[in-house]
N, C-alpha and C positions, 0 to 999 in steps of 0.2 A: 262307428264300429270299424269301418274300413281304415280309418286313420290309426286306430289302436292296433289292428292287425298288421299294418305296414310298419309301425313302430316296433312291435314285438318281433317281426321278421328281421328287421334291421339289427335290433339288439342281439337276437339269436345268432345271426350270421357273423356279426362282429365278434361275439364271444367265442364261437367255434373257430373262426379264423385266427384269433389271437391266442387261443389256448393250446394250439398244436405245438408239441415239443419236437424239434428236428431230431432225426436219428443220429446218435453218436456213432462214429466209426470206431470199430473195435480194433485196438492196437494189440497185435500179437507179438510175443517174444520169439525172436528168431536166433537160435544158437547155431553157430557154424564153426567148422574147423578149417583153417586156411591151409594153403599148400605147405607151410612150414610146420604144421601140426599144432598151432596155437588156437586156443578156444576164444571165441568172440561172442558176445551176447548183444543183440540189437533189439529194438522195439520199432515195429512198423505196421501200418495197416495194409500194406501191399506186399505180396511175396517177391522174393528176389528172382528176377527172370534172367534167362540166358542172354548173353550179349549186351547187357546193360551195365552201367556204372552207377553206384549209389553212394551218396554221402550220408552216413548215419552215425549217431553217437553210440560208441561202444560202452556198455554198462560194466564190462569187465575191466577195461583199461582207463575209463573215465576221460576220454577225449574223442574228437571227431575222426572218422576214418573213411577212406574211399574203398568201396568193395566192387571188384570186377568179377562177373560170373562168366566163365568160359568153359568150353568143352575141352577135355584132355583125352587124347587117344589112349586106349589100354593096349596091353601087349597083343591081344587078339584084335585083328583088323576091324571087325564090325562092332566092337564094344567101345563105348566111350563113357566118361563120367564127368560130372560137373566139378570144376575146380574153382575155388574162391581165392582171389588175389587181393590181399588187404594191405593198404598203405596209409600212412598218416595223412590226413587231409590238411591243406594249407590253412584252413580256418582254426586249427589247433595250435598254430605257432605262437 
């Protein structure tokens, strides 16, 4: 009886351990307007954060682009807004 219980426990633990499906990361569509007024559409699982550069595929222009997120001062001294600087990535050449 003990052997049967241990075999059942082993089979049950193996089945539970192998049947888990890993969580899929959700990829969100990120539309942005760059400093020249052009619309770009990207897909990423991470938000675009200030001070970083990203290499993402533009679904609007169908090539890789480098996106830089920077703060741009506004006419009022204490107000600032995010500015997106987009250039063609060397991978697209």
